Residue, then its C-alpha position, 0 to 999 in steps of 0.5 A: m655234576s658229572s654224568p655217570n656216562n661222563p666220569q671224567g667230567r667233560a663239559n659236553g652238556p648243560r650245567r646245572p644252575n644251582g648248587p656248587q660247581q662239581s668237580g666233574r667226578p662223583a664224590g667218593q671216587q678217586p679220593g685224594r682229589p678235592v671236591g669242589g675243585p675248579a670247573p672242568r675245562r672243555n676238552p681236557g686231556p686225560p686225567p693223571g693215572g689213566r685213560p678214561a673209558a669211552p662211552r659205549q654206543p648202543q647197537g642200532g642206535r636204539p637207547p639201552q633198555g631200562g634207562p641209562r647204563p651205570a658207569q663202569g664198576g656197576g655204578r658203585g663208588p670205591g668198594g662197590r658202594p653207590p655214588v652219593g647224591p641225587p641222580p644226575t640230570a639227563r643231557k643231550s649228549g649223554g645217556g640217561s633216564g631220558g632214553q637217549p643213547p650216549k654219543g661220542p665226540k662229534k665229527t663235523k662234515s667240514s673236517k671230512w672235506k678238509i681231509a679229502r682236500r688235503v689228500t687230493a692236494a697231496v696226490v696232485a702234488v706228487g703227480l706233478i712234482v714227480p714227473i717234473l723232477g723225473f723230466m728234469v733229471a732225464y733232460i740233464f742226462a739225456d744224450v742227444p747226438r750231434p746232427g752229423d752223428m746220426k746214421t740212418n740206413q741208406v743205399a750203397t752204390i757199386l760203380a764201374s771204374d768210370g765212376t758213373t756206370e752202376i753195377a749194383r746196389v747194396v740195399p739195407p734191411e729198411g729198403n731204398r734210401t739215398e740221403v740228400g742235403i736240405d739245400q737239395i730239397p726244394v722249398h715248396v717240398r719242405n713247406a708241403v711236408l710242414a703243412a702235412e705234418d707240423r704246421d708250427f714246426y719252426s715255432n714249437p719247442g720240439f714237442s706237443v704238450t697236448g699231443f703228449a697228454r693225449a698219448a699218455r691218456d690213451n696209453v693208460l686206457g690201452r687205446d689203439s690210437a695211443g701215440g698220436g699228436s707228435t711233432i716232426t721232431q718227435q717223429y724223427v726221434k721216434n724213428a731214429l732213436v727210441g723206436s715206436e713201442r707203445s708205452l708211456t716210458r718210450k713217450m717220455k723218452e721221446l719228449v725229453i730227447s725232442s725238447k733237448m734236440a730242439k735246443q741243440w739242433s737247428k730247425d733245418e737240421i732236424l727237418a733234413a734228418y726227418l726227410n731223409t729218414i721217414y718211410f714213403g711206401r714203395g720200399a722208399y726211405g727218405i725224400a730222394a728215394a721217394s721222388q724216384a719211386y713215385f715220379g722217377k726223377p731227382v728230388e730237385e725236380l719235383t713240382v709243387a703238386e708232386g711235393a704235396t703228393l709225397a707229403a700226403v703219403i707220409q701219414q699212411p705210406s701204404g694206404l695212401d699210395p695214389e695208384f691204389n687209393p686215388t680218392g684217399a690220396q687226393s683228399r690228403w693232397n688237398y689238405v696239404l695244399d690248403g695248409m700251404v695256402g693257410s700258412g702263406t707258402l702257396s698262393a691261392a691262384d697257384r693252389a687253384a691251378a694245381q692238378f693232382p699228378q700222375v705217379i709211375p706204376s709201382a711195378e716199374v719201381d726198381n728197389s732191388s740191388g741190381g745183382g741178379g745177373p753176372e753183376g751180382l757175383v761182382k757185388q759179392q766180391v766187392l762186399q768181401e773186399l770191403s769187409a777185409s778192408g775194415i769197412s763195417e756193415q754199419d758203414l755199408n748200411t748207413e754212410g750212403l757209400q759210393i763204391t768205385s770198383t775196378i771193373d772196366p765197363q768196356a771189358q765187362e761188356a766184352a766178356i758178357d757179350s763174348v760169353e753170350t755169343y759163343m755159348e748160344g746154342e751150346p748144351a744147357d749144362l755147359r758153364t763158363a767163367v771169364v776173369s780179366v786182370d790189369p797186369r800193372s795194378g792187379a785191378v780186376r777189369a772183367y769178371y764173369g762167374g755165371t749167369d746167377g748173381t746169387g748162385y755158384d761163382f765158377a770164377q772162384a771154383g778150384l778146377q784142373t788146369g791141364s796144359s795151361f800150367k806148363v808155362f810154370g814148368l817152363a818158368a821154373a826151368l828158366d829160373q834155374g838157367v835152362p834156356l828156351s833153346q834147350m832140346y828135349d826128346s818128345g817121344p814117349l817115355t815110361i816111368n816106373g811102368i807108367s807111359i807118358g805120351n802126346v796126343e795122337g802120338e804127336s812129336c817134334g822129335t828132339c826139339t826146343i822146349a819153346e817148340a814143345l810149348k807151342r805144340s803142347l807136348n807132354t813128354s818134353f815137359y815131363r823130361q824137362m821137369l825131371s831134369i831140373d832140381n827138385g822139379p815138381q816143388a820148383i814148379a809149385d814154388i814159382a807158380h805160388k810166386a806168380g799168384i797161385p795162392e798156397n791155400i785156395p778157399g774150398v780146395g785147401e792147400s794147393l799144388t801139393e798132396p794132402g799132408g804137405v808131402g809135396p807135389n807129384n810129377g803130374i803138376v807140370l801137366g796140370q794135375y792140381q786145381s786153381r781158380p780162373l781168378d788165380m790163373a788170370s792173376a798169375y799170368a798177369t805177373l808174367a805179363a808184368s815182367g815178374v812183378y806181382h800185384q794182388p788182384y782186387f775189386v775196389q778202387k775207392v770208397v767215399t761216404a755220402d758227405g765226401t769222406v774217403l774211406l778207401d783209396r788204393g791209387t795204383p798199388a805198388g807191385e812186388e817183384r817175385i820172378d826174375p824179369a828175364v824168366a818172365d819175359n822169356t816165358t812170354a816170348a815162348m807163349m807168343p805164337i800160340a794164339a795164332y797157332s791154336r786154330g787162328h785165335g790171334l788178336a785183332g789187328g795182329r796185336p801181340s799176345a801170349s797165351k796157353t790152352g789147356t784141357a783136363q780129361l774126365g778120368d779114364t773115360g776118354a772125354n774131357k771135363d775142363a777146357w781153358m784158354v789163358g793169355y795176356t797182352p801187356s795191359l790185360s790178362t784174361a783166363v777163360w774156363v769152360g766145363t760143367e757143374q756136375g763134371l760131365p763130359l764136355e761136348n759141343s752142340y754138334g756132339g764133338m769134344i770140347y778142347g781149350s783151342g775151341l770154345p774157350s779160345d773163342i770166348w777169350k779172343g772175343t773178350m780180349d778184342g772187345a776190351l782192347k778195342g780202341t787202345d794202343v797196340e803194345k809190345f812186350p819187352t825184349p827178354k834178356a838172355i838166359a844161358g846166352v839165349a834171349g827169347v825163342p831161338q831161330y831153330s827149333a830142332p836139328a836138321p833132318p838127316k842127309t839122304t842119298t835119294a833125290a830131293p823132291s821137286s817141291t820147294q818144301p822139304s820132306t816132312t817125314t822119315p820112313p817109319p821103322l818097326e817098333i816094339t809097342t804095346s796095347n795100352v790102358e790109358i789112365l790120363p791123357g797121354v799117360t798109359i799103362p803098357i801091355p807089350g806088343i808089336a806094331p808098325g812105327r809111325t811117321t814123325p815130322s822132321s820139320p818143327t815149324q808150322s804155318p799159323d794158318e795151318p790147323s793146330s796139332e796140339v792137344e786141343q785138336p780133335p782125335a782121328a777116328g780110331g786113334n788114341t784119346p786126346q791128351g796133353q791136358q791132365r787131371p790128377a792121376p789115380q796113382p802118383v807119377p813117380a820121379g825117374 
C-alpha cells in the first residue's frame, strides 16, 4: 500500500508481505482508477492527468515534529475525508511514524563523475579540435612569399664613375646590411650558427612543438620569457614577416608560416635569408656586415673561431659583444664550438686548438653613410635623381643597390684639393662652389657645394652672375647675324638719366665686340643689346636654350621680372640669378657646339642580384643653338683665361672662359665672384661669396674679383681633372655675316698725326685728352651711375686694343686705383629698371 508521502505508488520501499497488491494509491483517491490493479512499476512515469507532488525534505535534515506529514490535502481523501484503511507501514526511503524524513531520488557518486568526465572530454575536444581546425584553415590561406620575393633592408652604395671608388652609402633605418649568397658564407660559419641556434635545423619541420607550447604557456601566464624556443625558420619569419609582438596570435601565425615555408623553401634558402636578416650588434644586420663590424674582413675570410664568435652573439647582440662582455661572449663561444663537435662538424682536435679571437674596437667601426663632407651633397643629388627616375625608397632600402654615379674620381679630387689649397687662410665666412660637367653627355664630373654634407648646398644656390652672363648677350647677337667683327663704342652712355660705364673708365674706343668681351666692357655689350631685336628677351631665350632653367628651385621664374613682364636691360650685365650647376651646364652647351645635354649624376643602378634598374649609357643631346653661333662665342672667349691674370691652363691647353663679379648694392664692395670656362671635354663653374651676402675680402683685406680667387680655383680644378688626358682643340667656327671667329683687327687704326713717331717700335697708346663735360656721379651699380653735372678734364684712352697675355688684366676683376671709381663690369639687379633706349 502506498505511503502518504508516496502518493504515486512508486515502489521505493519494501512491500507488505500480506494482503492484496495495492494499486499504489489509497482507496477513495482518484475514483475511476480500479482498485487492486497491476502492481506499480519501478520508476514509472507521471500518471495521466498531472505531475505528482515531490516529497518535501525537512530543513536541516531533522525529522518533522509529530510524526510523518500528511499527504497534500491534509491527509484526507476526496472531499477532505481521511483515507480508508490502516496507517501505512514506515519505510526507509519515506517519511513516517518512525521519525525519518522522506528522501528524494538517490543520485550516486558514479553519475556525478560521469558528468564531470563528459564535460572534461568536451573541453579537451574543443581545445584540440578548434586549434587544429584553425591551424588547417590558416595553413591553407597563409601567403608565403617565394625566396626571391623577400626584401630585407640593406645598404645601397654610391660609387664614382670608375665603379669601385665609394663616395657614400645609403643606410636604411635598421642599420648596416649587405646581402650575400649562401655560397659566399663558409660552411664552418653556417655550422657554427646551427650549433648556436638550431641544431636540428636540417631535420625539423620548421617549427618546435615544445617551443610553441612553452611560448603559449608563458603568454597565458604573462611571463617575460614568453616567445622562446624558436627554430631558425621561426626566427626568420618573426624578423621578416610577423614581427616580435608577444601574443599567442602572433606566435600562431609564426608557426603556420614557418611550417608552410619549410615545405616550399629549401633549407639553404631559409638559412641564407636568416643569415642576411638577423642583427649581430654594432649596427650590423646580416652576416656580411657583422664580419666587417667585428673583424674588418669579408665574410668569405672568416675563420672557424671568428665564425663561432659571430654565432655566439646572435642570442644577445648587444650583451655578448666580446669587447664589453668577454666572459659571457667566451662562454657562449665555447657552447657553440662544443655543439659543433657534438654534431660532427668540427673535430675534437680543431676544437682544442681554437683560440678566442680578438675583435676590432667598436669605435673603429664605420656604419655611417660616409656623407658628412662634400660627398654628402653629391649623395643628396643622387637620391633626388633616383626618386625622379622612378626608383622608390623601398628599392633603395631593400635591393642592396650599387649606384654608379657620374663623378670622376680624378676631377672630384682636383676640385676639393683646389678649394682647400686656395681657400686656406682666407676669411672664415667665405664660401665656394665648384661644378664640372661633361659637354658631350651632361654627366656631372665634379661637385662641391660646401664642406657640410648635410648643410646648405651652394652649388644649388641662385646667385647673381655678373659679367659671366655677357656670353649669352654675345650669342644672342650672333644668332641674329651680328658677327664678332661688329664695332661698338665703348665709351660711357646714359639711358634715361642712368649712366653706364666701365671699370675705372676702361675703354677700347670703338672696337669689336670680341675685344669688348675680352676686356669685359659693360658699355659695348649694353649698346649691342639695344641694337638687336628684342634684346633683353633674346638674351634670356638663348640662355634658356643653353641650359639656364626657366624655373629655378628657390628662385622661381628665372631671367625675368616678377609677373612675367620680361627681363630688364640689366640682364646682359648679369642682373639675374643662376646656379653654379646651371652655369656649368649652359657653358657646356657652347662647348658642345650648341648641343644641350641635361646634367645628371646617376649613370647606372644595379640590384644586389644583378638586375639593372637604370642605365643611361650616353644620353643623346639636343641641338638648341646653331653650331656657328656656339663656336663663334667660344672663339671670342678663348683669350680670356690667359688675359685674366695669367690663368691659362697647363701646357697651353685651349680653353674658353669668362669671369664675373656682382657688386653689393651701392656699397662699392663685391658680393659674388665667378669664373666659368671649358675645354671640349669639361666645363667648370666656380663661385665665391658668403652665406650672408657680406662684402668679399681676401686674407689681405683686398676686394675679391672673378679674376682672383675664383680663377685660381677654376684653373686648379681644370688642370687636375684634365691631367694626363689628350689636349683637344675647339672646332673652327663657321662664318657669320662673312666673319668666322675673332677677326684680326679689333679697332680702327689710330688717327694720323704730324708729330714724329716715337723711337720705340711700340706705337703710342694714348691720345691727348680733350676737356670733357663730366659729372659727379652717384653709383648705384658697377658702372651704372646717376649723373650730377660738372666739368672735369678728360681721360686718356688707349688707342691700341691689344694687350699681351702676360700683362695684367684691366677688366672688371682688376682692383681699383686709389681714389678711383668703384670696380664695375659685373652687376647685380638695379634698384630701378634700366630702360631700353
